[in-house]
N, C-alpha and C positions, 0 to 999 in steps of 0.2 A: 380437447386437445390439451396433453401435458407437455408444459413447456420447462426447462432448466435453465437456469443461471449458474454458469461454473465461474467463482470467484478464484482466480487464479493469483497468487499472492504476487503484487509488484507489478502485475498487466494492466496499466491504465493510461488512458489519453485524456490530455487536459481539455475540457470543452468550456464554451462560452453560451450564457444564453438561458431563458427561462427552461425549456425543456432541457437543454442540453445539460445543465445544472445538475439535473438529476439524473439523468441518462449516464453521466459521467461520475456520480457518486455511488461507486461500489463500497458500501458499509461494511462489507465484510474484511474489507482490509484494515479497519481500526481494530479488529480481533485477530484477522489471520496474519496479519502484519505483525502486530505487536508478538504473536506466537513465533511467526518465522521469519520477522526481521525486515523485510523489504519495506521502504516508507511510502505509503501512499495516505494520503490523508482522504481516503476515500474507504468507509467501510460502514457495515452494521447487517450481517446477512439477513435477518428476517426483513427489514426494511427494503434492502438492496434488490431483493429478488422481486417484490411487486413493482419497484420502480422501475426496473430492467424490462419487466413484461410489460409496464404500461408505457414507456416511455421509447423504448427500442434506440433508434438513431434519430428521431426526432432532434429538429433544430428550429432554435430561433434567436435571432440576435438580440442581445441585452444592451440597451442603449443607455449608456453613462455620460453624464455632461463632462465636456472637457473641463480641465483644470487647467490654472495658469502654473507657469513652472516655478518651483520653488527657488528661491536664492541660492545663485551658486556657491559651493563652500569645496575647499580641498580636503579630498579625504587619499590615504593611500588604501586601496582595496585591492583584495586578491584578484590577480587574473585568472580567469577559466581556459584551460585547454582547450585546442580545436584539432581537427583533421584526425589521420588516422592514428590510433592508440593501442599499445599492446593489451591492456588490462594486466591484473594480478595472475600471479601464479595460483595452484591448486594445492589443496591440502591432500595428503595421501593417507587413506586408512585401510588397514591391511589386516587381514584374517589369513595368516599362512602365506600363501601364494595366489590368494583372492585380494584384488586391489578395489577400492572406493576412491574415486578421484571426485572433489568437491571444489565446484568453482565458488568462492563467496562473491556475492553480487551486492550492489551498494544502488540507494535512489535516494536523493536525486544524483545525477551524472551530467557532466558537459553538455549542452543542448545542442553544440556543433560538432561533439567528436564521433568519429567512426571507429566501433570496435573491431581490430583485425582479429577474427575469430579463427583464423585457418588453423592453428595448432589444436586448439580444443576442438573443432569439427572433426580433424584428423581422428584424434582421439576417440570421439564418439562414434566415428565410423568402425573403427576395429573393436569396440566395447560389445557387449551382449546387452546392456541394458541402460536407459537414459532414467534417470530418478529425479523429478521434481519434486519441488518444495510442497508441503502440504497446503490443499485447498479445501473449499467450501463449496458444496453444490445444493442449491436449493430448487426442489421442484414444486410444482404448483398446476392445478388444472384451470387454465384460463386460456381464452382463444384472443383472436386478433380484438372481435368486439369486446371481449372482456376487458382487455388493455384499455380500450378507448374509454370504456365507462370507470375505470379507475382513474384516468387523467386528473380530475379536479380534487381529488381526494391525495393524489401523491403532490401536485403542487401545494396544497395547503398544509401539508406534513413537513416541508422544509421550515414554517413559520412557526412561531411560539403559541402554542396552542391557547393560551389565553387574549391572543390578538395585541398583547403589549409589544412594544417595539423593544429591540436589544438593550438599550440604555437602561431599561427598566428590569433587566435581567442580570446585569452584572454591576459590581460595585462601581462608585464613582472613579476612584483610582484606576480603576480598570479601563473603564470606557474612555478615559481621557487618553491613555497608552493607546487604546485601539484608535483614536482619532489620528494621532500622529502617524501611526502605521499607515492607516486606512488613506489617508491625504497622499501618502507617499507612492502607495500602490495601486489604489482604487479610484483615486479621484472623487468626484461627487457622486458615486454610485450611492442612489438612494434605495433600491430595492433590497440591498443586503442588510439595511437597518430593520427590516420585519424578520429576518432568519433568527431561528435558534444560534445560542453562541457556538452550538459545534457545527454548524453549518456556516455562519459567518466565519469562522476560523478558517474553514477549509478553503473557503472563497481567497481570504486574505493570503494564505500559505501557497497556494497555487500562483498566484499573480506575483507575489514576491520572489517566487523561482524563477518564473519566467523573465522578470526584470533583471535577474541576475544570472543570465546566461545559463540556468539548469533546467533539467527536465526529470520528470518522473517516469518517461517513456521507458518501457522494458527494453533494453539493449540485447538481453543474451538469452532469454528464454525462447523467444520465437526464433532464431536463428537456430540454436541447437534442436529444436523442436523439428525444425526444417530438414536439418542434417540426419536425424535420425530416420525421419520419414524416407528420405530420399535412400537411405542405404538399409531399410528394413531392420531397424534397431528399435526391440518393443520399448515403448514408453510406460513407464509406471507413474502416476499421480494419485499419492496417497491421499484419502478423500473422506470427509464427513458429510454426509448428506443430511439436509434439513428439508422436510417435506412439510409444505404449508397448505392445509386443507383448504382454508378459506381466506386467499388472500386480500378479498376485498375487506373482510371484519378486521383482517390482523392490521392493513394499512390504516383504516378507519381508528382502530385502537390506538397505534403510534401516533397517528396525528391529534389525537386528546391526550398523550401520555407527556408529561413534562420530566426532560431529562435533567439530572444533577450534573450540569455540564459547563458549570462557571470555571472548575478546576482546571478542564479541558481547555476552554478559552483562555486562560491565563497562563497554561504552558505553552502553547502555541504562540502566544504574543512574544514570550519571554525567550522561546526559540527564536525566534525572527530578529528578537531586539540584539541578542547576545552571540548566537551562533552562526550567523551568515558566513563569517569569515572562515570559521572551520568546517562549514558546510561546503564551500568551494574547497577548501583544502583537501577534504577527505576525496570529494569529487576528482579532483587532480591525481591524489594518490592512486585511487582507483584505477584510473585513465592509463597512468604511467607505469604500472605495476609495483609500487612503491608499498609492499606488504607491512613492512615495519612501521612506516608512518601511518598507515590504515589501523594498525593495532594501538600504536601511540596515542593518536588523536581522540579526545573526548567525544563520545557518541550520545550527547543527551537526545530523549526522545519523549515527546509528549504522548505516544501511542498506549501506552499503559494507562493513563489517565483517561484518555478520550474512550478507549475499550470498556474501561470499567463504568464510565456513564452509560453504555450501552448495555453491558452484561447485567447491570444491576436493576434494570427494569424487569417487571412482572411479565413482560411481554417475551423477553429472551428466555427467562426461567421456562415460560410455558411453551416456547418452540424448541426447549432440550439445549439450550446454549449456556448454561449457566457455566457448565465445565469444558466449554468447547476449547478454550486454549490447549488444557490436558488432552483431551481427544487429539488434536492434531498432532501433537507433539509424539504421543504413543502410536499413531499410525506411520508416521514418518520412520520412527525408529525400528518398527517391525518390518517396514518395507527394506530399510538400511540392513538388516540382520538378514534377511531372505536374500539380498542382493548377494551381499559378502559370502553367505553361504554357496551360492549355486554358480556365480558368476565369477570368471578369471578377472575381467575388467567390466567395472561400472561408472557412470559418469552421473555425478548430482550437482545439482545447484542450490542454494542455500543463502539468503541474506547474511550478509557478515555479522550482523549483529546478533542474530541467533546461534552463530557459531560459536562466538566468542564468551568469554564472562564465565564465571562459576557455575551458573546453572545452563550453558550453553551446549550444542548439541554436541561439540568435540570432546567435552569433559564426559557427556552421556556416552558417547562411543568409547573412550578411553576406559571407561568404569564396565563396560561390558567386556573388557579383556582385549580389545583391538590394540593395535599399533596405530600411532596418530603423529604423522610427521609434517610439519608445517611447509608452506614454500620457501624455497631457496631465496 
């Protein structure tokens, strides 16, 4: 039986527990997200495929010891908005009288926010196409019992191949910074100390978001996809397919592979130490539709470093992933060209990080001769 994993950028649900920690780790997103912008600390295509096949929706609760509360301190913190919020306006890319409307997405967003999607849904309903951000699909021949057989290897793959604890894989200075953040967000969780630095960073980051009323849950694409299906609007997902001929061997190879992921670990710690206030401000700006603030606020991002740790491995090269970022970019721009040629109206979603900047998609579209107008 051929199973497929569709690693859609930004579409992730926070999970807990031994098995869910893997089921939730869609490693394609450190690669896809770096390319297409949405923030999801869950990514590694070749690895995520096997993990998804193995673990599916399995769940087991990870028990962490309670921790005594830290001494109370007085801090002025950015409050995160909640309730119904309009979200930002859309970029308009035009080819004559053919328009491509792009909604810039963001992750994380306020956890208790509800996006008022009616205006964009109505635009989707009268459009001729809904264009997704680029995605990776991983295929492999493995059935239910094959998944079960892979579970032990998948669980081992989270940990350092040499069996040494996290402390021995990062510098002393980094580890002391880790302990401060771990105490704040993870308590006395012991299992995380066995993880690879990249995995430990993921666990810490997700808990930090949750504790700060932020969420990586995708609020946009599921709504627009449902609207398109309801109105019979074609959906295009620019896609790169990775086929794994032997997922068991690939997963075993990964479990034995040492990643150069200390830089990823360090970048994640720095993000949590220095960017949480701006992270909340960006989330609020997206929610209330303040595009100038979204553009003006800094967008530090450790994904490129974490993605490099994965793409630099021999396994990634063997699976044809070395130039995956460029493949994804090319596929999306080709799809945008086709849409602007044939459709009067197309709606697209793209992480705002990927839209902006000198190498962003908006610049690329402008260089192709299209008119690009920012939201009002």
